[in-house]
C-alpha positions in Angstrom: 0.0 0.0 0.0 1.2 3.5 -0.9 -1.4 6.0 0.3 -0.8 9.5 -1.1 -4.0 11.4 0.0 -5.4 12.8 3.2 -8.6 10.7 3.4 -8.5 7.4 5.2 -9.6 4.4 3.1 -10.1 0.9 4.7 -10.7 -2.2 2.7 -13.0 -4.6 4.5 -13.3 -8.3 3.4 -16.5 -9.9 4.7 -16.0 -13.6 5.0 -18.2 -16.2 6.5 -17.9 -19.9 6.8 -21.4 -20.8 5.8 -22.2 -20.7 2.1 -25.2 -22.4 0.5 -23.7 -23.1 -2.9 -20.1 -23.8 -1.7 -19.9 -24.6 2.0 -16.7 -23.3 3.7 -15.7 -21.6 0.5 -13.6 -18.9 2.3 -11.2 -21.7 3.3 -11.4 -23.7 0.0 -7.9 -24.4 -1.2 -6.4 -22.8 -4.3 -2.8 -23.7 -5.1 -2.5 -24.8 -1.5 -3.8 -21.6 0.1 -7.3 -20.7 1.3 -9.4 -18.6 -1.0 -9.6 -15.7 1.4 -5.8 -15.5 1.5 -5.7 -14.6 -2.2 -8.2 -11.9 -1.7 -6.2 -10.4 1.2 -3.1 -10.4 -1.1 -4.9 -8.4 -3.7 -6.3 -5.9 -1.2 -2.9 -5.3 0.3 -1.7 -4.2 -3.2 -4.0 -1.2 -3.2 -2.2 2.2 -3.4 -5.2 4.1 -2.1 -6.1 2.1 1.0 -4.2 2.1 4.3 -5.8 -0.9 6.1 -7.1 -4.3 5.2 -9.6 -5.8 7.7 -11.3 -9.2 7.4 -14.8 -9.2 9.1 -16.0 -12.6 10.0 -17.9 -14.6 12.6 -15.7 -17.7 12.4 -12.5 -18.4 14.3 -11.1 -20.6 11.5 -11.2 -17.7 9.1 -9.8 -15.3 11.8 -6.8 -17.6 12.2 -6.1 -17.6 8.4 -6.5 -13.9 8.0 -4.2 -13.0 10.9 -1.6 -15.4 9.5 -1.8 -13.4 6.2 -1.1 -10.1 8.0 -4.6 -8.7 7.8 -6.5 -7.2 10.7 -9.6 -9.1 11.9 -12.8 -7.9 13.5 -15.2 -10.5 14.7 -18.9 -9.7 14.0 -22.3 -11.3 14.9 -23.3 -14.3 12.9 -26.7 -12.8 12.2 -25.5 -10.0 10.0 -27.7 -10.5 6.9 -25.1 -9.3 4.3 -21.5 -8.4 3.8 -22.4 -4.7 3.8 -24.2 -5.1 7.1 -21.3 -7.0 8.6 -18.9 -4.2 7.6 -21.3 -1.5 8.9 -21.4 -3.2 12.3 -17.6 -3.2 12.4 -17.3 0.4 11.3 -20.0 1.6 13.6 -18.0 0.3 16.6 -14.8 2.1 15.6 -13.8 5.2 17.6 -11.6 6.5 14.7 -13.6 5.8 11.5 -12.3 5.9 8.0 -13.6 8.4 5.4 -14.1 5.7 2.7 -15.0 2.1 3.1 -14.4 -0.6 0.5 -16.5 -3.8 0.6 -14.3 -6.4 -1.2 -16.1 -9.6 -1.5 -14.2 -12.5 0.0 -14.8 -14.7 -3.0 -12.9 -12.6 -5.6 -9.4 -14.1 -5.6 -8.5 -12.7 -9.1 -9.5 -9.1 -8.4 -6.5 -6.8 -9.1 -5.2 -4.0 -6.9 -5.6 -1.7 -10.0 -9.3 -2.6 -10.2 -9.8 -2.0 -6.5 -8.2 1.5 -6.8 -10.3 2.3 -9.9 -13.4 1.8 -7.9 -12.1 3.8 -4.9 -11.1 6.9 -7.0 -14.6 8.4 -7.7 -15.7 8.2 -4.1 -12.3 9.4 -2.8 -12.5 12.4 -5.2 -16.0 13.3 -4.1 -17.7 12.4 -7.4 -20.2 10.0 -5.8 -21.2 8.4 -2.5 -21.2 4.8 -3.7 -19.3 3.1 -6.5 -18.8 -0.4 -7.9 -17.2 -2.1 -10.9 -18.4 -3.8 -14.1 -16.9 -5.3 -17.2 -18.1 -6.3 -20.6 -19.5 -9.8 -21.1 -17.2 -12.1 -23.0 -19.7 -14.7 -23.9 -23.4 -15.4 -24.3 -23.1 -18.3 -21.7 -22.0 -15.8 -19.0 -24.7 -13.4 -20.0 -27.4 -16.1 -19.6 -26.0 -17.5 -16.3 -27.8 -16.5 -13.1 -24.5 -16.6 -11.3 -23.3 -13.6 -13.4 -25.0 -10.4 -12.2 -26.0 -7.9 -14.9 -26.1 -4.1 -14.5 -27.7 -1.5 -16.7 -26.3 2.0 -16.6 -27.4 5.5 -17.3 -25.5 7.8 -19.6 -23.5 9.2 -16.6 -22.6 5.6 -15.5 -24.9 5.5 -12.5 -26.7 2.2 -12.2 -30.3 1.8 -13.4 -30.8 -1.8 -12.1 -28.9 -5.0 -11.2 -30.3 -8.5 -11.8 -29.3 -12.1 -12.0 -31.6 -12.4 -15.1 -30.8 -11.5 -18.6 -32.0 -7.9 -18.7 -33.3 -6.0 -20.6 -35.6 -8.1 -22.8 -34.5 -7.6 -26.4 -35.9 -8.6 -29.8 -32.4 -8.7 -31.1 -30.4 -11.9 -31.1 -28.2 -11.8 -27.9 -25.5 -13.4 -30.0 -25.3 -10.4 -32.4 -22.3 -8.3 -31.9 -23.0 -5.2 -30.0 -26.4 -6.3 -28.7 -25.2 -7.2 -25.2 -25.9 -3.8 -23.7 -25.8 -4.9 -20.0 -22.5 -5.2 -18.3 -21.3 -7.9 -15.9 -21.2 -6.6 -12.4 -18.2 -7.2 -10.2 -18.9 -7.6 -6.5 -17.0 -4.8 -5.0 -18.5 -1.6 -3.4 -17.0 1.6 -2.2 -18.9 3.9 0.2 -18.5 7.2 1.9 -18.6 5.9 5.5 -21.6 7.9 6.6 -23.5 6.7 3.5 -22.7 3.1 4.4 -24.0 3.5 8.0 -27.2 5.2 6.9 -27.8 2.4 4.2 -27.1 -0.4 6.7 -29.7 1.1 9.1 -32.4 0.8 6.5 -34.6 -2.3 6.3 -33.8 -4.9 3.6 -36.2 -4.7 0.7 -38.2 -7.3 -1.2 -36.2 -6.7 -4.3 -33.0 -7.3 -2.4 -34.4 -10.5 -1.0 -35.8 -11.8 -4.3 -32.6 -11.2 -6.3 -30.3 -11.8 -3.4 -28.4 -8.7 -4.4 -27.7 -6.3 -1.5 -27.0 -3.3 -3.8 -30.7 -3.2 -4.7 -31.4 -1.8 -1.2 -29.4 1.4 -2.1 -31.3 1.8 -5.4 -34.7 1.3 -3.7 -34.0 4.0 -1.2 -32.9 6.5 -3.8 -29.1 6.2 -3.6 -27.1 6.4 -6.8 -24.3 3.9 -7.5 -21.6 4.9 -9.9 -20.5 1.9 -12.1 -16.8 2.1 -13.2 -16.0 -0.1 -16.2 -12.8 -2.1 -16.0 -11.0 -4.6 -18.3 -10.7 -6.9 -15.3 -12.9 -10.0 -15.9 -12.2 -12.3 -13.1 -14.3 -15.1 -11.7 -16.2 -14.8 -8.4 -16.3 -18.1 -6.6 -19.9 -19.1 -5.9 -19.9 -22.8 -6.9 -17.6 -25.8 -7.0 -17.4 -25.2 -10.8 -16.2 -21.6 -10.2 -13.5 -22.9 -7.8 -12.3 -25.3 -10.4 -12.2 -22.6 -13.1 -10.3 -20.2 -10.8 -7.8 -23.0 -10.0 -7.2 -23.6 -13.7 -6.8 -19.8 -14.4 -4.2 -19.6 -11.6 -2.2 -22.5 -13.1 -3.1 -25.2 -10.6 -2.5 -28.6 -12.1 
């Protein structure tokens, strides 16, 4: 890390042991190391953040994170989402950061450059919340419910996020240029006060239906700036994702 600004930026990595589609995925081995260890490595490469904190409710994850040189804050197991878990941790700090990064604990291929790209607009005061997206590389990814789609306004603020192939189009999705939606990358950056206000609001039906926490922000009228990046990693949600990431990282 090489912070060169006056605002304090903390990267939080929410990581829980329980996972419906891939149990204990935070500790799933990739090239002999737990998945969360790779995420910590990438977070520590950020030039804009000064601290990396793993927030978890599990002692096994705590042990791994401390061994990787990250800070750890234990949080209640009943936190309904990663954002809520981070907000609980930040709320209890006496010396809060100005900007909070929610780096999902299942993105082992995220790059420090992509993380900083998302941090920049919030750090510069352009918006209160930001996230990342990339262009879909295949029709298969576009049609997968494990790949979240985002539609953006002209100014790059999000219109909507969905696991479904939105919007409906009479064009053939295979036609070049017809895949208007972008693939969402699960990383969020917040002004700290915005994060705390958002976490205090009740979860919405849309959020529950899609299982997408960012829909709470849109429902309550917050704007989310979507920064496009060339990064096109693989989030680990299923055993198949874990196998694909292992292959991409050169595991035989």
